[in-house]
C-alpha positions as a Markdown table, in Angstrom:
| # | Residue | x | y | z |
|---|---|---|---|---|
| 1 | Met | 3.1 | 26.7 | 95.7 |
| 2 | Ala | 3.9 | 25.5 | 92.3 |
| 3 | Glu | 2.2 | 22.0 | 92.9 |
| 4 | Ser | -1.1 | 23.7 | 94.0 |
| 5 | Ile | -0.9 | 26.0 | 90.7 |
| 6 | Gln | -0.3 | 22.6 | 88.6 |
| 7 | Asn | -3.2 | 20.9 | 90.4 |
| 8 | Arg | -5.6 | 23.7 | 89.5 |
| 9 | Ile | -4.3 | 23.7 | 85.8 |
| 10 | Glu | -4.8 | 20.2 | 85.6 |
| 11 | Asn | -8.1 | 20.3 | 87.1 |
| 12 | Asn | -9.0 | 23.2 | 84.9 |
| 13 | Ile | -7.9 | 21.0 | 81.7 |
| 14 | Lys | -10.1 | 18.3 | 82.9 |
| 15 | Ser | -13.0 | 20.5 | 82.7 |
| 16 | Met | -12.3 | 21.2 | 79.0 |
| 17 | Lys | -13.2 | 19.2 | 75.9 |
| 18 | Arg | -10.6 | 16.6 | 74.8 |
| 19 | Gly | -8.7 | 18.0 | 71.6 |
| 20 | Ser | -8.7 | 21.3 | 73.3 |
| 21 | Ile | -5.4 | 23.4 | 72.3 |
| 22 | Ile | -3.8 | 25.0 | 75.2 |
| 23 | Phe | -1.3 | 27.7 | 75.5 |
| 24 | Pro | 0.3 | 28.9 | 78.8 |
| 25 | Ser | -1.5 | 32.4 | 78.4 |
| 26 | Thr | -4.8 | 30.3 | 79.1 |
| 27 | Phe | -3.6 | 30.2 | 82.7 |
| 28 | Glu | -2.1 | 33.4 | 83.2 |
| 29 | Ser | -4.8 | 34.3 | 86.1 |
| 30 | Phe | -3.4 | 31.4 | 87.8 |
| 31 | Gly | -0.2 | 33.2 | 88.6 |
| 32 | Asn | 3.2 | 33.6 | 87.4 |
| 33 | Val | 4.0 | 32.6 | 83.7 |
| 34 | Glu | 7.1 | 30.5 | 84.6 |
| 35 | Ile | 5.1 | 28.7 | 87.2 |
| 36 | Val | 2.3 | 28.0 | 84.6 |
| 37 | Lys | 5.0 | 27.2 | 81.9 |
| 38 | Lys | 6.9 | 24.6 | 84.4 |
| 39 | Ser | 3.4 | 23.1 | 85.3 |
| 40 | Leu | 2.5 | 22.5 | 81.7 |
| 41 | Leu | 5.9 | 20.8 | 81.1 |
| 42 | Arg | 5.3 | 18.4 | 84.1 |
| 43 | Leu | 2.0 | 17.5 | 82.8 |
| 44 | Glu | 3.4 | 17.0 | 79.6 |
| 45 | Asn | 5.9 | 14.6 | 81.2 |
| 46 | Lys | 3.2 | 12.6 | 82.9 |
| 47 | Glu | 1.8 | 12.1 | 79.4 |
| 48 | Phe | -1.6 | 14.1 | 80.6 |
| 49 | Leu | -0.8 | 17.1 | 77.8 |
| 50 | Val | 1.1 | 16.4 | 74.3 |
| 51 | Arg | 3.3 | 19.5 | 73.2 |
| 52 | Leu | 2.2 | 20.4 | 69.5 |
| 53 | Ala | 4.9 | 23.3 | 69.5 |
| 54 | His | 6.8 | 25.5 | 71.6 |
| 55 | Gly | 4.3 | 27.0 | 74.2 |
| 56 | Ile | 1.3 | 25.0 | 72.6 |
| 57 | Tyr | -0.2 | 22.1 | 73.9 |
| 58 | Leu | -2.8 | 19.5 | 73.5 |
| 59 | Tyr | -5.4 | 17.8 | 76.0 |
| 60 | Pro | -5.5 | 14.8 | 73.6 |
| 61 | Lys | -8.4 | 12.7 | 72.5 |
| 62 | His | -7.4 | 9.2 | 72.3 |
| 63 | Asp | -8.6 | 6.3 | 70.0 |
| 64 | Lys | -8.0 | 2.6 | 71.0 |
| 65 | Leu | -6.4 | 1.9 | 67.6 |
| 66 | Leu | -5.1 | 5.3 | 66.6 |
| 67 | Gly | -3.8 | 6.3 | 69.9 |
| 68 | Asn | -3.6 | 10.1 | 70.2 |
| 69 | Leu | -5.5 | 12.1 | 67.7 |
| 70 | Tyr | -4.1 | 15.3 | 66.7 |
| 71 | Pro | -5.9 | 18.6 | 65.5 |
| 72 | Ser | -5.2 | 19.6 | 61.7 |
| 73 | Ile | -2.6 | 22.6 | 61.1 |
| 74 | Glu | -5.7 | 24.7 | 60.5 |
| 75 | Glu | -7.1 | 23.9 | 63.8 |
| 76 | Ile | -3.9 | 24.9 | 65.6 |
| 77 | Ala | -3.6 | 28.0 | 63.6 |
| 78 | Asn | -7.3 | 29.3 | 64.4 |
| 79 | Ala | -6.4 | 28.4 | 68.1 |
| 80 | Ile | -3.6 | 30.8 | 67.9 |
| 81 | Ala | -5.6 | 33.4 | 65.9 |
| 82 | Lys | -8.3 | 33.2 | 68.6 |
| 83 | Arg | -5.6 | 33.4 | 71.1 |
| 84 | Asp | -4.0 | 36.4 | 69.7 |
| 85 | Lys | -7.5 | 38.0 | 68.7 |
| 86 | Ala | -6.4 | 38.1 | 65.1 |
| 87 | Arg | -8.1 | 37.4 | 61.7 |
| 88 | Ile | -6.3 | 34.9 | 59.2 |
| 89 | Ile | -6.9 | 33.4 | 55.9 |
| 90 | Ala | -5.6 | 30.3 | 54.3 |
| 91 | Thr | -3.4 | 31.0 | 51.2 |
| 92 | Gly | -2.1 | 29.6 | 48.3 |
| 93 | Ile | -2.2 | 25.7 | 47.9 |
| 94 | Lys | -4.2 | 25.4 | 51.4 |
| 95 | Ala | -6.8 | 27.1 | 49.5 |
| 96 | Leu | -6.5 | 25.4 | 46.3 |
| 97 | Asn | -6.6 | 22.0 | 48.5 |
| 98 | Lys | -9.6 | 23.1 | 50.5 |
| 99 | Leu | -11.7 | 23.7 | 47.3 |
| 100 | Gly | -10.5 | 20.4 | 45.9 |
| 101 | Leu | -8.7 | 22.0 | 43.1 |
| 102 | Ser | -5.5 | 20.2 | 44.0 |
| 103 | Thr | -4.5 | 17.0 | 45.8 |
| 104 | Gln | -1.2 | 18.4 | 47.1 |
| 105 | Ile | -1.3 | 18.8 | 50.9 |
| 106 | Pro | 1.3 | 21.6 | 51.7 |
| 107 | Met | 4.1 | 20.9 | 54.4 |
| 108 | Asn | 4.3 | 24.6 | 54.9 |
| 109 | Ile | 1.0 | 26.7 | 55.3 |
| 110 | Val | 0.7 | 30.5 | 55.0 |
| 111 | Phe | -1.7 | 32.4 | 56.7 |
| 112 | Leu | -2.7 | 36.0 | 56.1 |
| 113 | Thr | -3.0 | 37.7 | 59.3 |
| 114 | Asp | -3.5 | 41.0 | 61.0 |
| 115 | Gly | -1.8 | 39.6 | 64.2 |
| 116 | Ala | 2.0 | 39.2 | 64.6 |
| 117 | Pro | 4.1 | 37.6 | 62.0 |
| 118 | Arg | 5.8 | 34.5 | 62.6 |
| 119 | Ser | 6.4 | 30.7 | 61.9 |
| 120 | Ile | 5.5 | 27.8 | 64.3 |
| 121 | Ile | 6.9 | 24.7 | 63.7 |
| 122 | Val | 4.4 | 21.6 | 64.4 |
| 123 | Gly | 6.3 | 18.3 | 64.0 |
| 124 | Lys | 7.5 | 18.3 | 60.5 |
| 125 | Arg | 5.3 | 21.2 | 59.2 |
| 126 | Thr | 5.3 | 25.0 | 59.5 |
| 127 | Ile | 2.5 | 27.5 | 60.3 |
| 128 | Lys | 3.7 | 30.8 | 58.6 |
| 129 | Phe | 1.6 | 33.9 | 59.5 |
| 130 | Lys | 2.2 | 36.5 | 57.3 |
| 131 | Arg | 1.2 | 40.2 | 57.8 |
| 132 | Thr | -1.4 | 41.7 | 55.3 |
| 133 | Thr | -3.4 | 44.8 | 54.6 |
| 134 | Pro | -6.7 | 45.0 | 56.6 |
| 135 | Lys | -8.4 | 45.0 | 52.9 |
| 136 | Asn | -6.9 | 41.3 | 52.5 |
| 137 | Leu | -9.0 | 40.3 | 55.7 |
| 138 | Ala | -12.0 | 42.4 | 54.9 |
| 139 | Val | -13.8 | 39.7 | 53.3 |
| 140 | Lys | -16.8 | 38.1 | 54.8 |
| 141 | Gly | -17.1 | 34.7 | 53.0 |
| 142 | Glu | -15.6 | 31.9 | 54.0 |
| 143 | Ile | -16.0 | 30.4 | 50.5 |
| 144 | Thr | -15.1 | 33.7 | 48.7 |
| 145 | Ser | -11.8 | 34.2 | 51.0 |
| 146 | Leu | -10.6 | 30.5 | 49.8 |
| 147 | Val | -11.8 | 31.2 | 46.0 |
| 148 | Val | -9.9 | 34.7 | 46.0 |
| 149 | Gln | -6.6 | 33.4 | 47.6 |
| 150 | Ala | -6.8 | 30.1 | 45.1 |
| 151 | Leu | -7.1 | 32.2 | 42.0 |
| 152 | Lys | -4.4 | 34.4 | 43.3 |
| 153 | Glu | -2.3 | 31.3 | 43.4 |
| 154 | Ile | -3.5 | 30.0 | 39.9 |
| 155 | Gly | -3.0 | 33.1 | 38.2 |
| 156 | Lys | -5.2 | 34.9 | 35.6 |
| 157 | Asp | -3.7 | 33.2 | 32.5 |
| 158 | Asn | -3.4 | 29.6 | 34.1 |
| 159 | Leu | -6.9 | 29.2 | 35.1 |
| 160 | Thr | -8.5 | 26.1 | 33.5 |
| 161 | Asp | -12.3 | 25.5 | 32.5 |
| 162 | Glu | -12.1 | 22.5 | 34.8 |
| 163 | Gln | -10.8 | 24.7 | 37.8 |
| 164 | Leu | -13.5 | 27.6 | 36.8 |
| 165 | Lys | -16.4 | 24.9 | 37.0 |
| 166 | Ile | -15.1 | 23.7 | 40.7 |
| 167 | Ile | -15.1 | 27.5 | 41.8 |
| 168 | Lys | -18.3 | 28.2 | 40.2 |
| 169 | Asn | -19.8 | 25.2 | 42.2 |
| 170 | His | -18.4 | 26.4 | 45.3 |
| 171 | Leu | -19.7 | 30.1 | 44.9 |
| 172 | Lys | -23.2 | 28.9 | 44.5 |
| 173 | Leu | -23.1 | 28.2 | 48.2 |
| 174 | Glu | -22.1 | 31.5 | 49.0 |
| 175 | Lys | -24.9 | 34.2 | 49.9 |
| 176 | Lys | -25.0 | 36.6 | 47.0 |
| 177 | Glu | -25.0 | 39.7 | 49.3 |
| 178 | Ile | -21.5 | 38.6 | 50.9 |
| 179 | Ile | -20.3 | 37.9 | 47.2 |
| 180 | Glu | -21.4 | 41.3 | 46.2 |
| 181 | His | -19.3 | 42.7 | 49.0 |
| 182 | Asp | -16.2 | 40.7 | 48.7 |
| 183 | Ala | -16.0 | 41.3 | 44.8 |
| 184 | Lys | -15.5 | 44.9 | 45.7 |
| 185 | Leu | -12.1 | 43.7 | 47.6 |
| 186 | Thr | -9.9 | 41.9 | 45.1 |
| 187 | Ser | -8.6 | 42.5 | 41.5 |
| 188 | Ala | -10.8 | 43.0 | 38.4 |
| 189 | Trp | -10.5 | 39.8 | 36.9 |
| 190 | Ile | -11.2 | 38.1 | 40.3 |
| 191 | Ser | -14.1 | 40.4 | 40.7 |
| 192 | Lys | -15.8 | 39.3 | 37.6 |
| 193 | Ile | -15.2 | 35.8 | 38.2 |
| 194 | Leu | -16.9 | 36.1 | 41.7 |
| 195 | Lys | -19.9 | 38.0 | 40.2 |
| 196 | Glu | -20.5 | 35.9 | 37.2 |
| 197 | Glu | -23.3 | 33.5 | 37.3 |
């Protein structure tokens, strides 16, 4: 019985793109969750899958020189959010890093979410999902979302002209109506920066 479920899971995964992130819940229609978990464990033992974290597996892409190619922390976080039907926004140092305002790569990444708060350890890094208000997640623009979080991290009195210039360049790529919408959702000083030409 367990064997046939394992074969079904393996065949199903083979039809996916390499680099896909997989959860036991992906196969909940295949049968008992414990059998699914055992099947995934067996597939990991035979090196068909790689375990990224507790209950999170990777159908790895393989490179001749580099070996298995791993997804970014952000890709893993996005896959978890998609599974949980939750929204997430990168905060702090991650937002600064994505906008080119910091070269620091955070070991622990915090995402605001409307899903369940939790921490997930992936290798030596931690993804932390922090529950927030719907208002914080109502921003529509990917760029404005990062800019708002980056500005919160920098703080009103610490913003340099150089940082402001970089932020302005990013905002040029965002649609005007999105900036107008998102500026209403944040504090006055950040709103002013978003709306300035």
